[in-house]
N, C-alpha and C positions, 0 to 999 in steps of 0.2 A: 248263831254259829255260822261261820263263813265256810262255804264248800271250797276245798282246796283246788278243785278243777276250775272254779270261777275266778280265781285270782290269777291275773295275767302274769306271765313270766317276765322278770325284769330284762330290759334290753341292755346288753353289754357292749360298750363302745368298742372294745377290741374286736368283737365279732363283726360289728358294722364295718370297721376299717378293713378287716381281713376280707370281707365280702367285696368291698369296693376295690381293693387291690387286685382282685382277680380280673379286673377290666384292664386290658393292656392298651396303652396309647398307640393308636394305629400308625402314627408317624414314626415312633420309635421302632415298631415292628417292621415297618417298611424298609428300614435301614439295617435290619437284622440285629437290633439291640432292644428287644422288647422290655418295657418297664411298666409296672402297674401304676395306676393313678395316684395311689397313696405314696409309693416310693418316689414317684416323679415330683411330688410336692403340689399336685393339683387340688388336693382336698385341703381347704383352708379352715373349715370348722365343721364340727358335728355336735348337734345339740339334741339331747334326748329328754323328753318329758313323758314319762310313763311309756306308752306304746307309740308315741309320735316321735319321728326322727326327722330333723332338718339338717340338710347337708349343704354346705357352701363350697363350690368349686371354682377354679379359674381354668383358663385354657392357655396353651403355650403360645398362642398368637391371637391378636385382637379379632381377626375375622376367621377364626377356626371353623372349618366346615363340619366338624364333628360335635358341635355343641349339642344339637338335638340328640344325637346318638349317645353322648355321654350322659345326658339327663335321663334318657330312657333306661340305659343300662344301670345307672346308679339306683334309680327307683326300683328296677326289677331285682337287682342283687340284694338291696337292703330289705325289701319286702320279704325275702327268703330267710332273714335272720329271725331267730326265735324271739317272740314277744312283740315284734313290730306290727302295728296295726295301720299306721299311716306314714307316708314318706313325702317330704317336699325337698326339691333340689333347687337351689338358687345359684345361678352363674354370675359371679362377680365380674362385671365389665370393667370396673375401674382398676383392678389389680393387673399388673403385668408380670408374667412368669419369667423367671430366669433360672439358670442352673443352680444357683445358690439355694433354691427352694427344695431341691431334691434331698431326700434323706441321705446322710453320709454314706451308708453302706451301698445304696443304689448308685451314688455318684462315683464311688470307688470301683464298683463293678463295671459301670459303663466306661470309665477311664481305662480300666484293664482291658476291656474288649476292644476299645478303639486302639490302644497300644498294640495289642496282638494283631489287629488288622493291618496296622502300619508296618509291623515287622514282616507279616506275610507278604505284603506288597513289595517290600524291600528285597525279600528273598526271591520273589518271582516278579520282577518288574515287567511292565508292559513294554514291548519293543517299540522303538520310534517308528512312525509311519514311513513307508518307502518314499524316496524322493522322486 
């Protein structure tokens, strides 16, 4: 008879993705348009084999300075998901990110924020410098 406490809890992909999406891309946050890594389209693949989770991500730029930060944060957040015993993160160097990789809802929200900013600038334009 198997003890119920010794059977590991199955890892749920949606829980893994939700945990990763709590990591906000610093570049998007720097321009006051914070977007999570999943919504931004940076998570390319999640593979789950019992308690082992492998995540493949891309960066928004080939020489992104946050690669190490992303790797550590993804490992940390995914380790906190129920049933996860091991995490590996691979950064795909060959893939190039573009806005089409964003989830549609995130792309629409970002577009709405950008439009609102443009309207606000139009309502309060910066005066030209004195001559």
